[in-house]
Structure formats: C-alpha cells, structure tokens
C-alpha positions in Angstrom: -61.0 -86.2 -19.9 -59.4 -89.5 -20.6 -56.2 -90.9 -18.9 -54.6 -93.9 -20.4 -51.8 -95.6 -18.4 -49.4 -97.7 -20.5 -47.8 -100.3 -18.1 -46.7 -103.9 -17.9 -48.7 -104.1 -14.7 -52.2 -102.9 -15.0 -53.3 -104.6 -11.8 -51.2 -102.0 -9.9 -54.3 -99.6 -10.5 -57.1 -101.9 -9.5 -57.5 -100.5 -6.2 -56.7 -96.8 -7.1 -59.8 -96.7 -9.4 -62.1 -98.2 -6.6 -61.2 -95.7 -3.8 -62.7 -92.4 -2.5 -62.8 -89.4 -4.8 -61.2 -91.4 -7.9 -63.9 -93.8 -8.0 -66.7 -91.1 -7.7 -65.0 -89.2 -10.4 -65.0 -92.1 -12.6 -68.5 -93.1 -11.9 -69.8 -89.6 -12.3 -68.1 -89.3 -15.9 -65.6 -86.8 -15.0 -62.8 -88.9 -16.2 -62.3 -92.1 -18.3 -59.4 -94.3 -16.5 -57.9 -97.1 -18.3 -54.6 -99.2 -18.7 -53.2 -100.9 -21.5 -50.5 -103.6 -21.2 -47.8 -102.8 -23.6 -46.6 -106.4 -23.6 -49.7 -107.2 -25.9 -48.0 -105.3 -28.6 -44.7 -107.3 -28.7 -43.7 -109.2 -31.9 -41.4 -111.5 -29.9 -42.5 -115.1 -29.9 -41.7 -115.3 -26.0 -43.7 -112.2 -25.4 -40.5 -110.2 -24.4 -40.6 -106.5 -24.0 -37.1 -106.1 -22.8 -33.5 -107.2 -23.8 -29.9 -106.8 -22.6 -28.3 -103.3 -22.9 -26.2 -102.8 -26.2 -22.5 -102.1 -25.0 -23.0 -104.4 -22.0 -24.1 -103.5 -18.4 -26.4 -104.6 -15.6 -30.1 -105.0 -15.9 -32.6 -105.1 -19.0 -33.8 -102.3 -21.1 -37.3 -101.8 -22.4 -37.5 -102.4 -26.2 -38.7 -100.0 -28.4 -40.9 -101.9 -30.8 -43.7 -102.8 -28.4 -43.7 -99.5 -26.8 -43.7 -97.4 -29.9 -46.5 -99.8 -31.6 -48.6 -99.3 -28.3 -48.3 -95.5 -28.3 -49.2 -95.3 -32.0 -52.4 -97.5 -31.4 -53.6 -95.4 -28.4 -52.8 -91.9 -29.1 -54.7 -89.5 -31.3 -54.6 -85.9 -32.4 -55.7 -84.9 -28.9 -53.4 -87.0 -26.7 -50.3 -85.8 -24.8 -47.9 -88.6 -24.0 -45.9 -88.3 -21.0 -43.0 -90.7 -19.9 -42.4 -91.3 -16.4 -38.8 -91.1 -15.8 -36.2 -89.8 -13.2 -34.7 -87.7 -16.0 -37.8 -85.7 -16.7 -38.9 -82.2 -15.4 -40.1 -82.0 -12.2 -43.9 -82.5 -11.7 -45.5 -79.8 -9.9 -48.9 -78.3 -9.0 -48.9 -76.1 -12.1 -47.9 -79.3 -14.3 -51.1 -80.9 -12.9 -53.2 -77.9 -13.8 -51.9 -78.1 -17.5 -52.4 -81.7 -17.7 -56.1 -81.2 -16.4 -56.7 -79.1 -19.6 -55.6 -82.2 -21.7 -58.4 -84.2 -23.5 -56.4 -87.3 -23.5 -53.4 -88.0 -21.2 -51.3 -90.7 -21.9 -48.8 -91.7 -19.1 -46.0 -94.3 -20.0 -44.5 -96.4 -17.3 -41.1 -97.7 -17.6 -39.5 -100.6 -15.6 -36.2 -102.5 -15.3 -33.2 -100.1 -16.3 -35.4 -98.0 -18.4 -36.4 -97.2 -21.9 -34.6 -97.6 -25.3 -33.6 -94.1 -26.2 -35.5 -94.2 -29.6 -38.9 -94.5 -27.6 -38.3 -90.8 -26.6 -39.0 -89.6 -30.0 -42.7 -90.7 -29.6 -43.5 -89.1 -26.4 -44.4 -85.4 -25.8 -42.9 -84.8 -22.4 -40.8 -86.6 -19.7 -41.8 -86.0 -16.1 -40.3 -87.0 -12.6 -41.7 -86.9 -9.2 -38.3 -85.9 -7.8 -34.6 -86.9 -7.5 -35.1 -90.4 -6.6 -35.7 -93.7 -8.5 -38.6 -96.2 -8.4 -38.8 -99.7 -9.2 -41.2 -98.7 -12.1 -43.4 -95.8 -13.3 -46.6 -97.1 -12.0 -46.2 -95.2 -8.7 -45.6 -92.0 -10.5 -48.4 -92.4 -12.7 -50.7 -93.0 -10.0 -49.6 -89.7 -8.1 -49.9 -87.8 -11.4 -53.4 -89.2 -12.1 -54.5 -88.5 -8.4 -53.2 -84.9 -8.5 -55.0 -84.4 -12.0 -58.4 -85.7 -11.3 -58.9 -83.9 -8.3 -58.6 -80.6 -10.3 -61.4 -81.5 -12.7 -64.6 -79.6 -12.7 -67.1 -81.3 -10.5 -64.9 -83.7 -8.9 -64.3 -81.7 -5.6 -65.4 -78.1 -4.6 -63.1 -75.6 -6.2 -62.4 -73.8 -2.8 -61.0 -77.2 -1.5 -58.0 -77.0 -3.9 -57.6 -73.3 -4.3 -56.2 -73.1 -0.7 -54.0 -76.1 -1.2 -50.2 -75.9 -0.8 -48.5 -74.6 -4.0 -51.8 -73.2 -5.5 -50.5 -69.8 -4.7 -46.9 -70.6 -4.5 -46.9 -71.0 -0.6 -47.5 -73.8 1.7 -50.9 -74.2 3.1 -51.8 -72.6 6.4 -52.7 -74.8 9.5 -56.1 -76.3 9.7 -58.0 -77.1 12.9 -61.4 -78.7 13.7 -63.2 -79.7 16.9 -62.6 -80.1 19.8 -61.7 -76.6 20.5 -59.2 -77.8 23.2 -57.5 -81.0 23.4 -54.6 -82.1 25.7 -54.3 -78.7 26.7 -53.7 -77.2 23.1 -56.3 -74.8 21.8 -57.6 -73.7 18.4 -56.2 -70.2 17.8 -58.9 -67.7 18.9 -58.9 -65.7 15.6 -60.5 -68.8 13.7 -63.4 -68.8 16.3 -64.0 -65.1 15.9 -66.2 -65.2 12.8 -64.2 -62.2 11.6 -63.6 -63.1 7.9 -60.8 -60.6 7.2 -58.9 -61.4 10.4 -59.3 -65.0 9.6 -57.7 -64.4 6.1 -54.9 -62.4 7.2 -54.1 -64.9 9.9 -54.1 -67.8 7.4 -51.9 -65.7 5.0 -49.5 -65.1 7.8 -49.1 -68.5 8.8 -49.0 -69.6 5.3 -45.9 -67.4 5.0 -44.4 -68.5 8.2 -44.7 -72.2 7.2 -43.2 -71.7 3.9 -40.5 -69.5 5.3 -39.5 -72.3 7.8 -40.1 -75.4 5.8 -39.6 -74.4 2.0 -37.8 -71.0 2.0 -36.9 -71.7 -1.7 -40.4 -71.0 -2.6 -40.0 -67.5 -1.6 -36.7 -66.7 -3.5 -38.1 -65.2 -6.6 -41.6 -64.5 -5.2 -42.9 -60.9 -5.8 -44.6 -60.1 -2.6 -47.9 -57.9 -2.3 -47.8 -55.1 0.2 -49.7 -57.2 2.7 -47.3 -60.1 2.4 -44.3 -57.8 2.7 -45.9 -56.4 6.1 -46.7 -60.0 7.3 -43.2 -61.2 6.6 -41.7 -58.3 8.4 -43.8 -59.3 11.5 -42.9 -62.9 11.3 -39.2 -61.7 11.2 -39.5 -59.5 14.3 -41.5 -62.3 16.3 -38.6 -64.6 15.5 -35.9 -62.2 16.7 -37.9 -61.8 20.0 -37.8 -65.6 20.8 
C-alpha cells in the first residue's frame, strides 16, 4: 500500500515515520509513506498558494491551481483522494478498514480558512475526525495514516486489533497485567482461572457494560445476540441493586 500526504508542511511527519510500529511497517515494506509539498506546483511568481476570499472575509483561502495540479500529478487509476475537512464524513474504524484495502491513499491537508470550492471536484471523499477544527489537516492525516497502517497484513498481530474498541461495535473490555494486586486493587479472579469460555464471557459482559456507560449511542441500533441480551439484562439488574 502507498500513502501520499499532500501538505504545505512535510516536516510535520518527520517523527511520525521514525517511530514505533509505523517505522517498522515502512522498513518491512508493508506501506510506502511519502509527503508532497503542493507549494512546488504553484505558478505564482511569489510561490503563493493562498489568496483572499472572493466576496470578502477574514483569513486566506487555498488556491485551486497548485492543489489541483498536484493531485493530477500524484494520482493514478488506483488512487483514492481524500480531503481532510471538518465538513467531511466522520472517520470511523470501518472507514480505516476500507482505506486499508486501497492500493494508493492520497490524503489532502488544508490550511488557513480552507479550500477553494473547485478543489472538491478533484477529490473522491471528504473526511473529518469530529466536530472540531484544527489549524491544518496534517494532524488528521497522521491519525488516519496510523489507524490504517496498523490494519495492514503483517504490521501487527491480527488478534491485537480484532479486540480493539469499535471493531465489533463495542468499546474494548478492561485489560490487566502484573502485578496481580497493587495498592489493594486486584486483577479479577476470572482472568486468572485459565477457563477460556468464562474469560470470553466476562470480557463480552464488561465490553457491553463499558459501552452502555460511556457510549450508549453505539448500542441504539445494535442487533444483540442471545448471549449479549442475557448479559445486558444482568448488567441492568446489577445497576438496580446498587
């Protein structure tokens, strides 16, 4: 897989590609990661890539010429061009999985007051991390790249991300490690039992409990299995007893 970030600030990603799992994924050939500075495509004699908004207003708007020419130069028939913008659809774990299937993912980072509207005719998709605004799209592009790269075959063990929050529509169950007891707080006995079925049931129940408490919206349209329905009923009864 190839990931190409179109940005005014390639240096933003210098540490990203030299750190931990991302560095190893690049070194082992699971992903090719590169940045392209679209300022190099401007035809402006002063190398400007932005201008004042038509109709007036605060700030500066990214010009269409350098960005569109950059997109045309970088993309091919296997590319998906994704614009980082607060106006885009919300990025989710499911989006990350779909991006991980793409041969060439191009992430377009904005800055200043945003993009000339005509640029949108040259992108395939618009994505947002949430209902907030960043100074530029680089932070979002880094988050998306991280989420996608870790899903690629061979980057991490499959089981490591299969149990992650949102993979099955629920938040992840609580995790523990040694010491077994610290400051009077103990690891739940079931996790020390070696009984795989009981452990799996406990994890599912605690995953449901955490989702119900912290992200009940994730349960609104969920079709519960028989086991999940039983566990949810138990959780409800336990809450009523408190």
